[in-house]
C-alpha positions as CSV (number, residue, x, y, z in Angstrom):
1,M,-20.3,8.3,-2.8
2,T,-16.6,9.7,-4.0
3,A,-16.0,10.2,-7.5
4,T,-12.9,8.5,-8.0
5,V,-10.6,5.9,-6.0
6,D,-7.5,4.1,-6.5
7,L,-7.1,0.6,-6.6
8,N,-3.6,-0.3,-4.8
9,A,-2.3,-4.1,-4.7
10,D,1.1,-5.3,-3.2
11,M,3.1,-7.7,-5.8
12,G,6.7,-8.4,-7.1
13,E,6.8,-10.6,-3.9
14,S,8.3,-13.8,-5.8
15,F,11.5,-14.8,-5.3
16,G,13.7,-16.8,-8.0
17,P,11.6,-19.8,-8.9
18,W,9.4,-19.3,-5.9
19,V,6.1,-17.3,-7.1
20,M,3.9,-15.2,-4.5
21,G,0.3,-14.3,-5.8
22,D,-0.9,-13.9,-9.4
23,D,0.5,-10.2,-10.4
24,A,-0.2,-10.2,-14.3
25,A,-4.3,-11.0,-13.1
26,L,-4.1,-7.9,-10.6
27,L,-2.4,-5.5,-13.2
28,D,-5.3,-5.9,-15.1
29,I,-7.8,-4.8,-12.4
30,V,-5.6,-2.3,-10.2
31,T,-4.3,1.4,-11.0
32,S,-1.3,1.3,-8.5
33,A,1.1,-1.3,-7.9
34,N,3.3,-1.3,-4.4
35,I,6.6,-3.0,-6.0
36,A,8.6,-5.3,-3.6
37,C,12.5,-3.8,-3.1
38,G,14.0,-6.9,-2.5
39,Q,14.2,-6.8,1.3
40,H,11.1,-8.5,2.8
41,A,10.4,-10.3,-0.7
42,G,11.3,-9.9,-4.6
43,D,14.4,-9.5,-6.4
44,W,16.3,-7.6,-8.9
45,D,14.6,-9.7,-11.6
46,V,11.2,-10.0,-10.4
47,M,11.5,-6.3,-9.8
48,A,12.2,-5.8,-13.3
49,R,9.3,-7.9,-14.9
50,T,6.9,-6.3,-12.5
51,M,7.5,-2.8,-13.2
52,A,7.8,-3.8,-17.1
53,A,4.4,-5.3,-16.8
54,A,3.2,-2.3,-15.1
55,R,4.5,0.2,-17.4
56,D,2.8,-1.9,-20.2
57,R,-0.9,-1.8,-18.4
58,G,-0.3,2.2,-17.3
59,V,-0.4,1.0,-13.6
60,G,1.3,3.4,-11.2
61,I,4.6,2.1,-10.0
62,G,5.4,2.4,-6.2
63,A,8.2,1.4,-4.1
64,H,7.2,-1.0,-1.5
65,P,9.7,-0.7,1.4
66,G,9.9,-3.3,4.1
67,F,12.1,-4.8,6.6
68,P,15.2,-6.9,6.0
69,D,13.3,-10.2,6.4
70,L,13.1,-12.5,3.4
71,Q,12.4,-15.4,6.1
72,G,9.6,-13.3,7.7
73,F,8.4,-11.8,4.4
74,G,8.9,-8.6,6.3
75,R,6.0,-9.2,9.0
76,R,8.0,-9.6,12.3
77,R,9.1,-6.4,13.9
78,M,12.4,-5.0,14.4
79,T,14.3,-2.8,16.2
80,I,16.4,-0.4,14.2
81,P,18.0,3.3,15.0
82,P,16.2,5.9,13.3
83,E,19.2,6.7,11.2
84,S,19.8,3.0,9.8
85,L,16.0,3.0,9.5
86,A,16.0,6.0,7.2
87,N,18.9,4.5,5.1
88,L,17.2,1.0,4.6
89,V,14.2,3.2,3.2
90,R,16.6,5.2,0.9
91,Y,18.2,2.1,-0.3
92,Q,15.1,0.2,-1.2
93,L,13.8,3.2,-3.3
94,G,16.9,3.8,-4.7
95,A,17.0,0.5,-6.0
96,A,13.3,1.1,-7.3
97,M,13.5,4.0,-8.5
98,G,17.0,2.6,-10.7
99,M,15.0,-0.5,-11.8
100,A,11.4,1.9,-12.9
101,R,13.9,4.0,-14.9
102,A,15.6,1.5,-16.7
103,A,12.4,0.0,-17.6
104,G,11.3,3.6,-19.3
105,A,9.0,4.4,-16.5
106,E,9.1,6.3,-13.1
107,V,8.4,5.5,-9.2
108,R,5.6,7.7,-8.1
109,H,4.6,6.7,-5.2
110,L,6.0,4.8,-1.7
111,K,4.6,2.4,0.6
112,L,5.3,0.9,3.6
113,H,5.2,-2.8,4.1
114,G,4.2,-5.1,6.6
115,A,5.7,-4.7,10.2
116,L,7.4,-1.6,9.0
117,A,4.1,-0.1,8.0
118,N,2.2,-1.6,11.4
119,M,5.0,0.0,13.5
120,A,4.9,3.4,11.5
121,S,1.1,3.4,12.1
122,E,1.5,3.5,15.8
123,D,4.5,5.7,16.6
124,K,4.8,8.9,14.4
125,A,8.3,9.3,14.7
126,A,9.0,6.1,13.3
127,A,6.6,7.3,10.2
128,R,8.8,10.6,10.1
129,A,12.0,9.2,10.2
130,C,10.9,6.9,7.0
131,Y,9.1,9.1,5.5
132,E,11.5,12.1,5.4
133,A,14.1,9.8,4.3
134,A,12.2,8.9,1.2
135,L,11.5,12.2,0.5
136,S,15.2,13.2,1.0
137,V,15.7,11.2,-2.6
138,A,12.4,12.1,-4.5
139,P,11.1,15.1,-2.8
140,D,7.8,15.0,-5.6
141,I,6.9,11.3,-4.5
142,V,3.6,10.6,-3.2
143,I,3.9,8.9,0.3
144,M,0.8,6.3,0.7
145,V,-0.1,6.6,4.2
146,L,-3.1,4.1,6.5
147,A,-5.8,6.3,6.5
148,G,-6.4,7.7,10.3
149,T,-3.1,6.4,11.8
150,A,0.4,8.3,12.9
151,Q,1.4,7.5,9.4
152,Q,-1.4,10.3,8.5
153,A,-0.2,12.8,10.9
154,A,3.2,12.4,9.8
155,V,2.9,13.4,6.4
156,A,0.6,16.6,7.6
157,E,3.3,17.5,9.5
158,L,5.5,16.9,6.3
159,G,3.4,18.9,3.9
160,C,4.5,16.4,1.1
161,R,2.2,14.8,-1.2
162,T,-0.2,12.1,0.2
163,A,-2.6,9.2,-0.7
164,C,-4.6,7.9,2.2
165,E,-5.0,4.0,2.0
166,I,-7.8,1.6,3.4
167,F,-7.9,-1.7,3.4
168,A,-10.2,-4.4,1.5
169,D,-9.1,-7.3,2.6
170,R,-8.1,-6.5,6.5
171,A,-10.5,-5.9,9.7
172,Y,-9.6,-2.3,11.6
173,N,-8.8,-1.6,15.4
174,D,-10.9,1.5,16.7
175,D,-7.6,3.0,16.5
176,A,-7.8,2.8,12.6
177,T,-4.7,0.5,13.0
178,L,-4.8,-3.2,11.3
179,V,-6.4,-6.2,13.5
180,D,-3.1,-8.4,14.2
181,R,-2.9,-11.3,11.6
182,S,-2.8,-13.5,14.8
183,Q,-6.1,-12.7,15.8
184,P,-9.2,-14.1,14.2
185,G,-11.3,-12.5,11.4
186,A,-8.0,-9.9,10.6
187,V,-7.9,-11.3,7.1
188,I,-10.9,-10.9,5.0
189,H,-11.3,-13.9,2.5
190,D,-14.7,-13.4,1.3
191,P,-14.7,-11.2,-2.0
192,E,-18.4,-10.0,-1.6
193,A,-17.7,-9.3,2.0
194,A,-14.7,-7.4,1.1
195,A,-16.2,-5.5,-2.2
196,A,-19.7,-4.7,0.4
197,R,-17.5,-3.0,3.2
198,M,-15.4,-0.9,0.4
199,V,-18.6,0.4,-1.2
200,K,-19.8,1.2,2.2
201,M,-16.5,2.7,3.5
202,V,-16.1,5.0,0.5
203,G,-19.4,6.4,0.4
204,D,-19.4,7.1,3.5
205,G,-16.1,8.4,3.8
206,A,-14.8,6.8,6.7
207,I,-13.1,3.7,8.1
208,I,-15.6,1.3,9.9
209,T,-13.8,-0.9,12.4
210,E,-14.8,-4.1,13.9
211,S,-16.8,-2.7,16.6
212,G,-19.0,-0.7,14.5
213,K,-17.2,3.0,15.2
214,R,-16.8,5.0,12.1
215,I,-13.1,7.0,11.9
216,A,-14.3,9.6,8.9
217,T,-11.0,10.1,6.6
218,R,-10.2,10.7,3.4
219,I,-10.0,8.0,0.8
220,D,-7.7,8.2,-2.2
221,T,-7.0,4.5,-2.5
222,I,-8.1,0.8,-1.7
223,C,-5.3,-1.9,-0.9
224,L,-5.6,-5.2,-2.2
225,H,-3.1,-8.1,-0.9
226,G,-1.9,-10.0,-3.9
227,D,-0.4,-12.7,-1.4
228,T,-3.7,-14.1,-0.5
229,P,-5.4,-17.0,-2.1
230,S,-8.6,-14.8,-3.0
231,A,-6.5,-11.6,-4.0
232,V,-7.6,-11.9,-7.8
233,K,-11.4,-12.7,-7.1
234,I,-11.6,-9.7,-4.2
235,A,-9.8,-7.2,-6.6
236,R,-12.4,-7.8,-9.2
237,H,-15.4,-7.8,-6.6
238,V,-14.3,-4.4,-5.2
239,R,-13.8,-3.0,-8.8
240,D,-16.9,-3.9,-10.2
241,A,-19.0,-3.0,-7.0
242,L,-17.3,0.2,-6.7
243,E,-18.0,1.1,-10.7
244,G,-21.4,-0.1,-10.1
245,A,-21.6,2.5,-7.2
246,G,-20.6,5.0,-9.7
247,T,-17.3,5.5,-8.7
248,E,-14.7,5.8,-11.2
249,L,-11.3,4.0,-10.5
250,K,-8.3,5.9,-11.5
251,M,-4.8,6.9,-10.1
252,F,-5.1,9.0,-7.0
253,A,-3.2,12.3,-7.6
254,G,-1.3,12.6,-4.5
255,E,-2.7,16.1,-3.0
256,P,-1.1,17.2,0.3
257,L,-3.8,16.9,3.2
258,A,-5.2,19.8,3.8
259,S,-3.9,22.0,6.8
């Protein structure tokens, strides 16, 4: 069993009076927070409140940039030229860094959201465009990647600080990408099932796909989506199960991948 692992959740996704997820409850469970940057979700006030709450709980703050698609929650694919895609990431990371510093905190990691993340998990060039853009703004930032995908291949080439992520509440294809949300069983809602699969994957150091294939990988952090109805229950079950199996929960160090 891995000695330590980080728990992260996507949050800060409310917009004005419209509330998405229970960020306060999740912040009492997770060790890192991926905070929306106002393009796929969130707004400046939500960012400020979420970052202050994360700071107060000692939770690591991450920028969570996505496509400019509030109506589609960043889950619709877009075709954006690489130069513009890079600027889209810089724009959102810069906003996150400014809001965090105003709150007396720092952005320590970056994780792509939704369709942008899925596209980068399939296309190394797209992943590199996003990550090089982030590193041009914050050279020491930790890049959180979907383990076993083109995202991981991109950071391996860049030699940057990295956190390899697996998902508690999502099913996997045999190439380590996530099963499309339109498919049955793509999202796991049962807290006990999610917890059991995380104990197994962390213990084995491998992603286990829907077909039963095992993909050996470094596992630094586990994602718990904040927008699913059972998010808080899943988070608590996963944390309790991992600690029960002897795993310590703490923020990832962000070590570069071994060459």
